[in-house]
C-alpha positions in Angstrom: 0.0 0.0 0.0 2.8 2.4 0.8 4.4 1.6 -2.6 1.3 2.6 -4.5 0.9 5.7 -2.3 4.5 6.8 -2.9 4.1 6.1 -6.7 1.0 8.2 -6.7 2.8 11.0 -5.0 5.8 10.7 -7.3 3.6 10.8 -10.4 1.8 13.9 -9.1 5.1 15.5 -8.3 6.4 14.7 -11.8 3.2 16.1 -13.4 3.5 19.3 -11.4 7.2 19.6 -12.4 6.4 19.2 -16.1 3.7 21.9 -15.8 6.1 24.2 -14.0 8.9 23.7 -16.5 6.6 24.9 -19.2 4.3 27.4 -17.3 6.9 29.4 -15.4 9.0 30.5 -18.5 5.8 31.3 -20.3 4.5 33.4 -17.4 7.9 35.1 -17.1 8.0 35.9 -20.8 4.5 37.4 -20.7 5.4 39.5 -17.7 8.6 40.7 -19.3 6.8 41.5 -22.6 4.1 43.5 -20.9 6.4 45.4 -18.6 9.2 46.1 -21.1 8.0 49.7 -21.8 9.3 50.7 -18.3 12.8 49.6 -19.1 15.5 51.6 -20.8 16.8 49.0 -23.2 20.2 49.7 -24.8 20.4 50.2 -28.5 23.4 50.1 -30.8 22.5 53.0 -33.0 24.4 56.2 -32.7 21.9 58.5 -34.3 18.5 59.2 -32.8 15.8 56.8 -34.0 12.7 58.4 -35.5 9.6 56.6 -34.3 7.3 56.3 -36.2 9.4 56.9 -39.3 8.6 60.1 -41.2 8.5 60.7 -44.9 9.9 63.7 -46.7 7.6 65.4 -49.2 10.3 64.9 -51.9 10.3 61.2 -51.2 6.5 60.9 -51.3 6.3 62.4 -54.8 5.7 60.2 -57.8 9.2 60.9 -59.1 10.9 59.9 -55.8 12.7 57.1 -57.6 14.6 59.8 -59.6 15.8 61.3 -56.3 16.6 58.1 -54.4 17.3 55.7 -57.2 16.0 53.1 -54.7 19.1 53.7 -52.6 19.7 54.6 -49.0 19.7 58.3 -48.6 21.9 60.5 -46.4 20.5 64.1 -46.5 21.1 67.4 -44.8 18.6 70.2 -44.5 20.0 73.6 -44.9 18.4 77.1 -45.0 20.0 79.9 -47.0 23.7 80.1 -47.3 25.9 77.2 -46.3 27.8 78.2 -43.1 30.3 76.3 -41.0 27.8 73.7 -39.7 26.5 73.1 -43.2 30.0 72.6 -44.7 31.0 70.3 -41.8 27.9 68.2 -42.1 28.3 67.8 -45.9 31.9 66.8 -45.2 30.8 64.2 -42.7 28.2 62.8 -45.1 30.9 62.4 -47.8 33.4 60.8 -45.3 30.7 58.3 -44.1 29.8 57.6 -47.7 33.4 56.9 -48.6 34.0 54.8 -45.5 31.3 52.2 -46.3 33.6 51.1 -49.2 32.1 48.8 -51.8 28.6 49.4 -50.4 28.7 53.1 -51.3 26.9 52.5 -54.6 23.8 51.7 -52.4 23.9 55.1 -50.8 23.1 58.5 -52.2 23.9 61.9 -50.7 21.5 64.9 -50.9 21.5 68.5 -49.6 18.1 70.0 -49.3 18.0 73.8 -49.3 14.8 75.4 -48.0 15.5 78.5 -50.1 16.7 79.2 -53.6 20.1 77.4 -54.1 22.8 80.0 -54.7 25.1 79.5 -57.7 28.1 79.8 -55.3 26.8 76.9 -53.2 26.1 74.8 -56.3 29.6 75.4 -57.7 31.2 74.7 -54.3 29.3 71.4 -54.0 30.2 70.3 -57.6 33.9 71.2 -57.1 34.4 69.9 -53.5 31.9 67.1 -53.2 31.0 65.7 -56.6 28.1 63.3 -56.6 26.3 65.2 -53.9 22.9 66.2 -55.2 21.2 69.4 -54.2 17.4 70.1 -54.3 15.3 73.0 -53.2 12.3 71.9 -51.1 9.9 73.4 -48.6 10.4 71.2 -45.6 7.8 70.9 -42.8 9.6 72.8 -39.9 7.5 71.0 -37.3 8.8 67.7 -38.4 12.4 68.3 -39.6 15.1 70.3 -37.8 17.4 72.4 -39.9 21.1 71.7 -39.9 20.7 68.0 -39.0 21.8 65.0 -41.0 19.0 62.4 -41.7 19.1 58.8 -43.0 16.2 57.5 -45.2 15.7 53.9 -46.4 15.2 53.1 -50.1 11.4 53.0 -49.6 11.4 56.7 -48.4 11.1 56.3 -44.6 13.3 58.8 -42.7 14.5 56.6 -39.8 17.5 58.3 -38.1 18.8 61.8 -37.5 22.0 63.3 -36.2 22.0 66.7 -34.4 24.9 69.1 -35.0 27.9 68.1 -33.0 27.2 64.4 -33.1 30.2 62.2 -33.5 30.6 61.7 -37.3 31.9 58.2 -36.8 28.4 57.3 -35.5 26.9 58.0 -38.9 29.4 55.7 -40.5 28.8 52.9 -38.0 25.0 53.2 -38.4 25.2 53.3 -42.2 27.5 50.3 -42.3 25.2 48.3 -40.0 22.1 49.3 -42.0 23.7 48.2 -45.3 24.9 45.0 -43.8 21.5 43.9 -42.5 19.4 45.4 -45.3 18.4 43.5 -48.4 16.8 46.5 -50.0 18.6 49.3 -51.7 
């Protein structure tokens, strides 16, 4: 009788252990998932992630393929004349573009001017930074900050931005990572 009683207890204990082995991790996962918005999870990007992604009016247009050529886009928004911050950011964009090596044909550089593009700026860009495209576009000032570098995917989503004074090496690292994991563009 004691043998049957001990077997019954052992089988109940085994059944409870099996249930706990599956139920506890499931309950823990559900709890972690629901409480994750309170945690500051580390990210590996250097630029500031834009959530939800924005779209630039230029990229929403029917001819956006002419602008992006279905490539990743690094762009800078400038107003008026190109001062020191503008020139520095254009330089960082080119250096990051050059640094990605063989992947650079997947990336396009663009300067967006919110006012009429001066001939002097156009000539300077063509002489110093060939391959950098310049467009005049009215940009929504409530969405985009002037004198910042932005990254857009080939679909037209603006996903990262870099305030002035950000480490330029961060743009390169983010771009390299995006190109590595992306199958588009």
